[in-house]
C-alpha angles and dihedrals in degrees: 000000000000132000117242115209119221110247122246117277133198108189142151130169148164112244120226135201110266117206101235115120146339117290124189131201125198098166097100129069126259088250090055092050091051095049099038105030113021105037120085133169125337102015130106113193133195143161096042114190133178125201090350093305131100110281095236099103128072115250130195091227095065134047146129125270141198115202112164113164096022126114093245092099093225121090097198143353149102122320129198126183144175087243139030107317090209087062095039106046092020089063096040091093137076100359138099116257126240097064102108098168094110091050094048090053088055091080093127100183091214094151089225115142134157129219093218093053089048089053091050097045098036090221144069116304122211136184092012120187110209122184118180138166144158120250142179116216120211093208141041098266142046128209142161138170126240148164126213118206136175146180087218085082126124105357098055103040110140093013137117090259091088108159108203140201135176143179104222114197123190135172144086114358094008121116116172140147098258135084113308088012089290127168126217113239097181094097141149102264113272094009143078091237115121117233115249142136090278098047103042115038142107092298092248123099114237121189091344147077115274089216088070090059091045090053089053093047127351088210095047095128092059089058091071087096087074094051131093111205101211101164113135095011121135140178125049095359143101109273100208100120089234140007141163128264114255107293133187126227111209138179139165113241140171114257121239097021130100125262134177128222131190117196108194139171131174146171114260119230096337137026099246134098097032131219131212140195124213120205117198117245114256093001098113094096147150125182140262108056145102120229134179116234129197112190122218117248092264091044091243108168099255124103108249122205106206133078109201118213122242097019099114123234113004118202111242130157146162114240127203120203132181124035107009097172097101138055110269126193116197123187119212132195115211119201142144134105095294127084122228113233090024109050093025136013132258105019114244117259124255093207134034123199117196117196120211109294095015115135103164138037108193116216109175113193133208118203114195124209115265140154097247097107124215113357135176139225119199123195120193118191119187116190136177117237099221098200094053104028091233133117132239121203118203121190121197124188124200131179134219111211144152129243116244115276115278116272124195120190118189136181130205114247118222112207148139122269110266094023125127117237136174117237108204119172118193108236128187139162125015134102142240129034125329125246120191125196119181121203087246089065093251120133101198122107 
């Protein structure tokens, strides 16, 4: 036996997001997730709270997720659950369904309930996750996309274990039966029926009394078209035993005035077999604004906040939504610790002019390597809201940073003379293109 030494390598690269499985982050605060994940065009949010407390502390019941390649139907967004979202979404991937141990152990015993969820479910609510904030729309409508999933499916369809969730909207012109005269906009499409275990399911009672589903919605069986039966599935998929198709919450609003929304989900009757709701990144939108958008390396649909040096051309653009039929001139103020034309090329514009029909002005950016350390770019866009005669100021902060230095880890390969062996160094960090030089003088990989 002889040891074969790995040949010399010279290599550097920019990593990219690889669509493989769901990943969940709970490091940030609820307020951060609202501002940086959930919000899209045409909405200015403030006063974020979670479980009746200021939204400035991380909480295990709320986080962000990336899920490209799964059967969820949403690539990225914000997730809330009756349990620990790191246990819920984190275990949605690469495992056979039916094992509910992790969900049972998620009985948090927080004592948090919500009167509006109680009204929807008609029973006690436990371990509620309640996200709420004020917002000002810049258009005449509000919408966002979501998926509701649960481990109550399929065993507790048409039972008293009716986990509930709702999107409760209140404000000018709204008069509903919930707290602050709110209405619920998480509804079975084309109806006023709230979505729950007993209203959207496979259409077949399981472990329950069909009369309980009929009380919730006389047409409950027809709602099976909105249900994904996921029991027994495995692989790159969401392992809630059932969830809805991607649905859209929608409401008419008045532009330029303040509204309040409460997004809430809770366990019905007990604290076991949790449920979760996924809200698509950037989908909480109104109309009538211009926003900058930096795409992540894998072009996942979530607005990133960092330009990495030495990675070539980075896709960046300014998007216009709403009425695009007229010429629109938008003034921009660029600030931060970086200098356009020096720390990044080209410099960002101070004015955008959209012609009739224009929705996007591309502005790809190249950030060269330098020794300046972490730098910032701030973009301030002030726009008139035509229908109200007021102004909305949006501030966006981006960062210029470097990837960690390149690291190459190699192992000696023990083998017989004349044998064929794979040499596979583990490489991480670094920037730019890779160059490989074998000790034989070859340059192929």
